N, C-alpha and C positions, 0 to 999 in steps of 0.2 A: 606570607613565606621567607620573604626576604630578612624583614625583622629577626622572624625565628632563627634562621640560619647565621644572621649576623650576632645575635646572642651566641648560639652554639659556637661560632667561631672564636668570639671572647672566651669563652668558658675552655675551648680546647687551649688557646694560647697562654692562659695564665696557668692552667695544670700542665702544659709542657714546660713553662720556665719554672715554676714552683718543684718540680721533681727534677731539675737539672738536664731537661732534654731526655728523659727518659720515662716512658709510660710504666704502670706496674704492670708486671708478669700476668699472662692469661692464666685464668683457673683451668684446672684439669677436670674439676669436677662437674656433675652435671648442672646446666645453667637454664633450664627452661623456667625457673621457680623467679629468676631475678627479671622481672618484669619490665621496670623502668630502664635499666640499660638496654634490655631488648629492643624496647619499643624506639628509644633514640637510635640506636646503631641500625637497626634495619628501617626504621621511617625514613631516616638521613639515605640510607641506600637506595630505597625505592625512588625517593626524588631524585637524587644525584646520577645513580647509574642506571635505572630502569627508564624512568621518563626521561631522564637527561640523555641516554643512548639514543632513544629515539628522536629526542629533541635536537640532537647534535647532527644527526643525518640530514633532519629537514630543515634546521638554520642554515649550516653550513653548505647545503646544497644552493639555497638562495643566494648566498653572501657570494659564493663561486659562480653565480650565473648558471648554473647548471638546471636549476628548477624554474620555471615560467609559467605561464598560464595553460601552455598547451601540453604540458607532462605533469601537471599536479597530483594526477592519480597514480601514475608510476612512482613517483617521488613517495606518495602518502603509503603505498604497499610496501616499498622499500624500507622506509622508517618503522612501520609495524612489524615488519619480518625481524628487524633488530631489536625492536621493542620485546617481541616473543623470546627471542634469545637471552636478552638481558633479565627477562623474569624468570626463566628456568635457572640461570646463574644465580640469581637471587635466591629462589626457593632452595637451591642446593646449599648456598651460603648459611641460610636458616638451619638447613638439617645438620649442618658440620657444627654450627654454633651449638646447637642443643646436644650436640654429642649423639645424634641419632645416626650418624654416618660417618666415616672417616675423610679425612682430607683426601684429593684424589692423590697426592704425592707419598700417602703412605700404602696405598693398596696397589698402584701401578708399578711396573718394572721402572729401573731408573731412565731406559730411554723414553719409555711412553711419560715418565715424570718430566723430564726435560722438554719433550714437545709440549706437554699440558703448560708449562711454564712460558715457552717460547710463545705459545699461542694466547696466552694472558699477556704476555708484555706486549706482543706485536699488535695482534688485532686490537684486543680489549682496550688497551692504552692509547692507540691511536683514534679510537671512536671517541672515547670518555675525554681525552685531554686535549688530542690535537684539533680533531673534528668539534669536540664540544667546546674548546675554547674559543674558536671561531664562531660557531652558533650561540654562544654566550654573549660575546660583543655585539655580534649582530641584534640579536634579540633584545638585549637589555637596553639599546640605543634607541630603539624603537618604543620600548615600554616607558621610558621616561621622556619620551618625545624629542629626542635630540636626533634621531633620524625620520626626517620626512623626504617629501617626494624633492624638495630643495636642495637636501644635503646628503643625500644617497651616494650622491659621487665622492662625498668625502668618506662617507663610514665604511665603503666598502673595503677602500684600501687599507682602512685601520683595522676592520676584522680579519682581513686576509694577512696582515702584517703580522697579528695577534696569533693568528694560526702558523705562519712561519716560524715564530718564536718559539711556540711550543712544538713545532715538528723538529727545530734544532734539538730541544730539550730531550724529544722521544729518541732521536738518532743517538745521543750521549748515553742514554738510559739502557739502550740495546749494546752501544759498544762496551759499557762498563760489565754488563750482564755477562757478556762473551769473555771478557777479562777475567772475571771471578770463575767462571766454569771452566776456563783453560787453568788456571791456577790450581784449582780443586783436583782436576784431572792429573795435572803433573804432581802433585802433591801424594794423592792415591796411587800413582804408578811408583814413587818413590818410597812409599810405604811398603808396597808388593815387593819390592825389590830388596828392602832392608829384610823383610821376613823370608824370602826365598834363598838369600845370599847363603845363610850357613848349609842348607840342604844342597846348594850346588855346589860348594865346596866338599862336602861331605862325598857327594856323588862322584866327584873328580877324584878325590883321593881313592875312594874304594877301586874306580877304573884303574887308577894307577896301579894298585895293589895286584888286582889281578893279570895285568900285563906283565908285572915283574914276575908273577908266578907262572905265568905262562913261558915267559923266555927262559927261567931256569928249568 
C-alpha cells in the first residue's frame, strides 16, 4: 500500500506541474462509466479518509498517552464510531460524484451550507489532518521499527510535535476561511446596496414631491 500511494503521489505531482498547478475542470456529465478514475479516487479516499479517520483516532490517542491497556475497548469503540461516520461521508461522496445526488451546498440554504462547510473544515479536517498526522508519524515509526520500547520516549515528542505543526496549519485554514466569508458577505452587501440605491433615491424624490404638493 505504501508503494502504491508513493506511485500515486509521483503521478499527482507530475500531473500538477505539467498543467501549471491546475487540474483539468470537473466534468458535469454522468461519470459512473469512468471506472478507472472512479476506483483510483474512491479507493484512495477509502484508505485515507475512512480507514485513516478511524486510525487517526486510534494512533493519536496512544501517542498522546490517552489510550492504554486499561481503556483499549473504549478507544476501539470511539475509533469505530468515527470510522462509521467517515463511511457515510464516503458513500455520499460517491453518490455526488456519480451525479446521483447533489452536493450539500446546492440543496441547503446559505446558512446551512456555511454550517456544513464549517463542520467539514473544523471537525473532518481536524481528525484527518491534525490527528491523522500525529497517528501517521506514531504508527509509521513502529512499522519501520524505529519506534521500540527503548526509543518510545523519543518518538512520542516527534509525533506530538508533528501534530502541533498540523494544528497550527489547521488554525490558519480556519482563519483564512473566515476572512474569505467576511469578504464575500461584504461584497454581497455592497452589490445589494448598488441594486437598491436607485429605488431608494426614487422613493425619496417621490416623498419630497408629495410633501411639496401637500404644502401647496
